[in-house]
N, C-alpha and C positions, 0 to 999 in steps of 0.2 A: 781724633776719636777719643784719645786718652784724656784730653782736656775736657771734652764734653762729659765723659764718664765721671771725672772727679767733681765737676761742677754739679752734676745731677745728684751724686751721693751726698755732697755737702748740703745741697738744698733740701733733700728729702730725709736726711738723718733725723732731725728733730721731729718731723712728721711721723716717722715710723715709731719713735719713742712715745709720742703722744697717743698714737693709735693703739699701741700695746697697753699703755696705762689705762686708756679708756675701756678697752675690751675687758681687761682684767677686773676693773672696778664694776663693770656691768654684770660680769659673771658672779661677782661676789655680792650683788644686790645693792651696789652704790652707784650714784650718778657718774662720778668720776670727772676728771678735768676735760676740757675741750680738746679737740684734735690739735689746735694750734697754740695751746697753752705753753708748750715748750719754747716756742719762738718768743712769746711774751716774757717768759722767765729769763731767757738769755738776754733779751734786750734790756730788761730791768737791771740785770747784773752788770751789763756793759755801762750803764749810766751811773754806777756806784763807784766810790773810791776803793782802790785796792789797798788793803792794810795787811801787813805782815809783822811778826815779832821782830824786835830790834836786833836779836841775836843771830838772825839767819845770814847765810852766806849768799854770794851771787848765784849759786846753783839753784836755790829756791826761787829766785827772781826769774831765772831763765827756764825753769822747769815747765811752766805752762806752754811756752813756745816750742820746746823740744817735744813734749808729749803731743801737741797738736800737729807738729810736723811729721811725727811718726804715723799718726792716724791718717793724715792726708797721703803720705807715701803708701800706706797700706791700701787706701782706696784706689791709688793710681795703678797698682800692679795686679788688681783683681782681673781674672779672666772673663770679662764681659764682652767688650768689643772684639770684633774679629782680629784686629791687629794685636790685641792683648794675648790672644791664644798663640800668636806667632812669636811673641817676645819670650826669650829664654829666661824667665824669672825663676830663680831657684827657690825651692821650698825651704831649704836649710837657711838661706839668707833671709827669707821672710820671717821665720821663727826667731832668728837672731835679732831682727829689727824690732819685733814685738817685745822680745826680752829686754832690749835696750830701753824701750819706753817704760816697761815695768821697773827697771833698775833706777831710772831717773826719778820716777814718781815715788819710789820707796825712799831714796836718798833725801828727796825734798821733804818727805814726811818726817824722817828722822832729824833733819836739820832744824825743824821748827822747835825741837825739844819739848814737844807736847807728849805727855804720857799716853794719851789715847791714840794719837797719831803713831807713836812708836809701837803700840800694841797692834794696831792695824797693819803697820809695815811688817812686823814679824809674821803675822798670819799670812799676809800677801806673799811673802817670799817662801814661806813653808808650803803653801798650796801651789805656788808657781813652780816649785821643784817637781811637782807631780803633773801639773797641767801642761807644761812646755814639752816634755817628752811625749805625752799623749797626743798633743797637737802635731808634732813632727811625724810620729809614726802613723797616725791616722791619715794624714795627707800623703805620706809615702805609700801607704797601703792602697789608698784610693787611686793614686797615679799609676800603680802597677808597673808595666813594662816601660812606661814613659820616663822612668828614672826619677830625677829630682826636679823636673820641670813642672811648673804650676799649670801650664797650658795643657798638660796631658790629662788633667782631671776630666775634661769634657769628652775625651776620646777613648777612655778606658772602659771596657765592659763592666756593668754594675755587678751583678751576681751576688753570691753570698759574701765574698770578700769586701765588696763595696758596701753591703749592708752593715757589716761589722765595723768598717771604717766610719760610716755615717753615724752609727750608734756611739762610737767613741768620740767623734767630733761633736755630737750633740751634748755630751757631758762637758766638753771643752767650752762650748758656747755658754752653758749655764754658769761656768766658773768665770770666764773672761768678761761676761756682761753683767756680773753681780746679780744673778737671778736666784730665786728660791728653787730648790732647797739649800743651795750652797751659801748664798748671801741674799741681801734684800736691799734694793736701791732706795727704798722709802723709809728705812728704819733710821731712827736717831738715838737708839739706845747704844751708848758708847761701848758697852761690854761685849756686844755681839757684832757690830758692824765692821766691815772690812773696807769696801770701796769708799763709803762716806767718811770713814775714819781717816783715810789718806788725804782727804781734801778738807779736813776739819779747820785748818788754819788759813785757808785761802779765802779770798773775798773779791768782790768787784770783777773787773775784766779778767783777772787771773782765774778766778773760779769759773767764769763764763767759758774761758778757753779750755779748762780742764773738763767741764761738763760737755762742751761741744765735741771735744776729742773723744769722750766716751760714747757719745751718740754716733759719731762716725765709725768708730771701731765696732760698735754693735751692728750697724747696718752692713759693714764690710764682712763681719763674721757670718751674718745671715746669707749674704750673697755667696760667700765661699761655701757655705753649707749646701745651697741649691746647686752649685757646680758639681757636687758629689752625687746628685740625684740623676736618674736616667732621663734623657730627653732626646728627641729625634735630631735636634741641631742645637748649637750653643745658644741661639736666640730664644729657645723655648725654656731654658733653665730658669729664667726669672719668673715663669708662671708658677713655680713651686714656692715662691717667696711668701705669699699669704699662708700657705700650708705650714711652713716652718714657723712663722710667727704665731700662728694659732696653736701649734704644738707646744711652744714655749709658754704661752699664756695658760694653756691647759695644765701644764705641769705646775705652774705657780699657783693655780687655783685648787688643784686636787691634793697637793702635798704641802705640808708645813715645813718650816725651816728646820734643817737637821741640826743636831747638837754639834758643837765645834769639833769634837773628837771623832765624830762619825763621818765628817766630810772627806778625810783621806781615804776611807773605804770606798766611797763612790768614785773618787778620782782614780783610785787604783783599779776599779772595775773597768773604767774607760781605757786605762793603759793595757789591761789584759785583752780587751776587745780589739784594740789596735794591733797588738802582737799576733792575735789569732788571725786577723785579716791578712797580715803580711805572710803568715805561715801558709795560709790557704793559697795566696797568690803564688808562692814559691813551690810548695810541695803538693798542693791539691788541685792544680789546674786541670788535670786529666779527669778529676772526679766531678767537676762542675759542669 
């Protein structure tokens, strides 16, 4: 079941990215790309030669494989299949795994010695210092009495603590998937981009691997978000997936990109919401 889960996520990740781009463009009055354009883009990149600056170390050459491996591992531990709920996947270990992927991506960007990539790496680590604690605490708050086990997300009562954890996790999704108002996947303005700036010096199959890894991580975060929502059984959680996708596209359509120095305020809001959710789990259970 785990193998089927991973294959399904890998196959559908570019489609989800294409669907969200298409809906966003339609809401903004543009025709937008086709649903399968992402597959064509990745195939085109795979057919091109990978070029890197002469000064890079072996770390930069290995970075696309490491980042893709982290994304595939993330997809494998998601609580979708019934056997996944029984596996003792630790939330803290999952957050550390994602932090390792961020660390490798940032080091590779710095290793290229590009000023714009270095600027994006600095912003990525700055925002990551606020995103990762929020990610950890929101998942712990959603798991409740289940401790640090990822499978406990589907069995914990939702309630107000669950709603606060979901709101905090939604902020995490916007940051981790480079969405407006925190970042913009489609921008090519060097002074404002973060995600695209990290990949500025990659090309060919290496860029394809990095982009494919970001698609997998995006779908994995969406699936993890629906696991926080109430459902009669674990199989019904995925029915929330179009709702979460529509919510993200709606935020991107209704809000403009925030100024760089305002982003930490939004991330800090998510952190406070996650703390409030845990506090209600511990001290306010008799009031709910």
